[in-house]
C-alpha positions as CSV (number, residue, x, y, z in Angstrom):
1,M,104.6,121.0,98.4
2,N,106.9,118.9,96.4
3,Q,106.1,117.9,93.1
4,P,107.3,114.3,91.6
5,Q,110.0,114.7,89.4
6,M,109.4,114.5,85.7
7,L,111.3,111.3,84.1
8,R,112.9,110.9,80.6
9,L,111.9,107.9,78.6
10,S,115.0,106.1,79.6
11,G,114.2,106.9,83.4
12,L,116.6,109.4,84.3
13,P,115.3,112.9,85.5
14,V,114.3,115.6,83.1
15,Q,116.0,118.3,84.1
16,H,119.3,116.2,84.2
17,G,119.1,115.4,80.3
18,N,117.4,118.8,79.1
19,Q,120.2,120.8,80.2
20,R,122.6,118.5,78.1
21,F,120.2,118.0,75.0
22,K,120.1,121.6,74.9
23,R,124.2,121.8,74.4
24,I,123.7,119.1,71.8
25,L,121.3,120.9,69.7
26,G,123.3,124.2,70.1
27,A,126.4,122.4,69.1
28,A,124.5,121.9,65.9
29,G,123.0,124.8,65.3
30,L,119.6,123.6,65.7
31,K,116.9,125.6,67.8
32,C,115.7,123.4,71.2
33,S,112.3,122.1,71.0
34,Q,110.4,120.0,72.9
35,P,109.9,117.4,70.1
36,R,113.7,117.8,69.6
37,L,114.6,116.9,73.3
38,K,112.4,113.9,73.1
39,I,113.8,112.4,70.1
40,L,117.2,112.8,71.7
41,D,116.1,111.3,74.4
42,V,115.1,108.3,72.6
43,L,118.1,108.2,70.5
44,C,120.3,108.6,73.9
45,E,118.6,105.6,75.3
46,C,118.7,103.4,72.1
47,S,122.4,104.5,71.6
48,E,123.4,103.2,75.5
49,H,122.0,99.8,73.8
50,G,123.6,99.8,70.8
51,Q,120.6,100.2,68.8
52,A,119.2,102.0,65.7
53,L,115.7,102.7,65.2
54,T,113.3,103.2,62.1
55,L,111.2,106.1,61.8
56,Q,108.2,103.9,62.7
57,E,109.8,102.6,65.9
58,M,110.8,105.6,67.0
59,H,107.4,107.2,66.4
60,T,105.6,104.0,68.2
61,R,108.1,104.7,71.3
62,L,107.4,108.2,71.5
63,I,103.4,107.7,71.2
64,D,103.5,105.2,73.9
65,A,105.5,107.4,76.0
66,E,102.4,109.8,75.5
67,V,104.5,112.3,73.1
68,P,102.2,113.5,70.7
69,I,104.5,114.0,67.7
70,S,103.3,113.2,63.9
71,Q,105.5,111.1,61.6
72,L,106.0,114.1,59.5
73,C,107.5,116.3,62.7
74,L,109.6,113.3,63.3
75,S,110.8,113.0,59.8
76,Q,111.7,116.5,59.5
77,A,113.2,116.8,63.1
78,L,115.5,113.7,62.4
79,R,116.5,114.9,58.7
80,R,117.8,118.4,60.6
81,M,119.6,116.5,63.4
82,W,121.1,114.3,60.3
83,Q,122.3,117.6,58.6
84,G,123.2,118.8,61.9
85,G,125.5,115.8,62.3
86,L,123.9,114.3,65.3
87,V,122.2,111.2,63.6
88,W,123.1,108.7,61.0
89,R,120.9,106.4,59.2
90,N,121.8,102.9,58.3
91,E,121.2,100.9,55.5
92,D,118.4,99.5,57.1
93,H,116.8,103.3,57.4
94,G,117.9,103.1,61.2
95,Y,118.6,106.0,63.3
96,A,120.8,106.3,65.7
97,L,123.3,109.0,67.6
98,V,126.5,109.6,66.2
99,S,129.2,108.4,68.3
100,G,130.7,111.0,70.1
101,V,127.9,113.4,70.2
102,L,127.6,113.1,74.1
103,D,130.7,114.1,74.9
104,V,130.6,117.2,72.7
105,A,128.1,118.3,75.2
106,E,129.9,117.6,77.9
107,Q,132.9,119.2,76.5
108,R,131.0,122.6,75.8
109,K,130.1,122.5,78.9
110,A,133.4,122.2,80.6
111,G,134.5,125.1,77.8
């Protein structure tokens, strides 16, 4: 019996995005975890629209998508992603993917 394919927050199949996100985390020297995959999903979706989200906005999106994550866990994950060069923080305390991060994952796949 076929199970319905789970969707990413951005509407794409989970399996399509997870491998890409795992390569992104690995390139930054970060372990792969479900919260980090979901956070990258939100950041990827926002980068497609040129948005940066505050911690509170990102937390709200994750909770609305039924991703159980505390603000503390989110804050720590974003800090580690920032230290790993995956995200940047603007003057309004909004987080977004560093440009070119998604390309690095594709280069790693090809290499």
